[in-house]
N, C-alpha and C positions, 0 to 999 in steps of 0.2 A: 504173536506180535511182540516184537521186542521194543522195549521203551527206549526212547532216545535220551541220552543224558542231557540235562539242561545246562546250559552255560550261564555263568554269571557274567553280566556285563556291568562293568564299572563306568560310571559316568565321570568324566573329567572335564567339566565345563564350569565357568564362573557362575552360571545361574544356579548351580546345585549347592554351592558352598554357603553356609550360614555363619554369621559372626562378624567381628570387626578386625580390620588390619591393625598392625602396630602403629602406623602413621595416623590413622583415625583416632586411636586411643590417645596418642601423644598430643594431637591437636585439641581433643576434648579436655585433657588435663590442663593444657596451657590456658584455654579459655576459662575453665573453672578457677584456676589460680589467679588470673587477672581479675575476675569478678570478686573473688574473696578478698584480694588486696584492696580493691576499691571500697568494699564494705568495711573492712578493718580501718582504713584511713578515715572514712566517714564517722565511724564510732569514736575514734580518737579526737576528731574535731569537735564532736558533740560533747565529749568529756571536758575538753578545754573550755568550751562555752559555758558549761554548767559550773565549772570551778570559778570562772570570771564572774558569773552572775551571783554566785554565793558570796564572793568577796565584796562585791558591790552592795549587796543587800546587807551584809554584816556592817559595812562602813555606814550605811544609812541608818541602821538601827542604833549604832553607837552615837551618831550625830543626834538622832532624835532623843536619846537618853540624856545627852549633854544639854540640849536645848530645854528639855523638861526640867532638868536640874537648875538651869539658869532662870527659868520661869518661876519655879518655887522660891528661889533665892530672891528674885525680884519682888515677889509677894510678901515674903517675911521681912524684907528690909525696906519696904516701901519704895521700891525702885532700885536701879543699879547705877554705878558710876563707871567711868571709862577705865578699862584695863585690858591687858592682853595676857595670853597664857599659851604655852606650848608644852606638849607632853607626848608620851608614847603609851598606847594602850595595847595590851596583848589580848587577843580574842580569837578563838578557834585556831590556835596554833600559828597565828600571823600577827606581826607588829603593825599597828596602825598609828601613824603620827598625826596628831591633830594640832591645829593652830586656831586659836580663838582671839578675836579682836573686837572689843566693844568700844566704839568711838562716837564722837559727836557728829551730828548731821550738819552739813554746811547749809543746805537749803532744801526745801522751802522753810522759811523762818517759823511759821506756825507749827510745823512738825518738829523742827530742831529745838524748839522751846521746851517740849515735853518728852521727847523720845531720844534714845540712843540706838545706833545701828550695831547689830551683832553679826559678824561674819565668821563662820566656822567652816574649816576645811579639814578633811581627812585624806591622807595619802598612804599608799602601801606599794610594795614591790610585787610584781606578778610576771613571771616568765621573762625576766630581765628587762622589764619595762615598768615605769612608774605610772600608777593609776591614782586618780583622786576624785572626790566628790566635794562639792562646796554648797553651803547654805547661807542665806542671809535673811535676817528678820529684825524686828524692832522691839525694844523693851522700854518701859517707862523710865524716865530719869528719877534718880533718888531725890526726893523732896524732903527737906527738913520739916518736921511737924511744927506747925505754928502754934504758939500758945493760945489757948482758947480764952477769949475775953468774956468776962462775966457781965 
């Protein structure tokens, strides 16, 4: 018995091929690129927001320190008198302009008799825009010490 030579049969159908076509790979890369650009943009927006928050918090801390300084001055001098002050403070690599005005209160009269109004504002430049925070509070007026009668 003679053996018959076996023939190799090559299949040439789409169902037998494994892998991706070039078009599928290009579409996948495009979708991945769009997704990564959205994530990168979101990251940059978050960084800008964090920077803006840090600047705002720094201005608030500077304002609190200035108001604490005024409160201590009010205590040591037995009250304050009307005045205004403008200056620039540098903090965390940024210039903060502050404007302080201590003025008489117009009304109501019972408050105006004993207190002055302090208005303090801080402003700074951030991404080509001017930002600011403002505070207002009251301090006792300076009262001359009356001689004690015996």
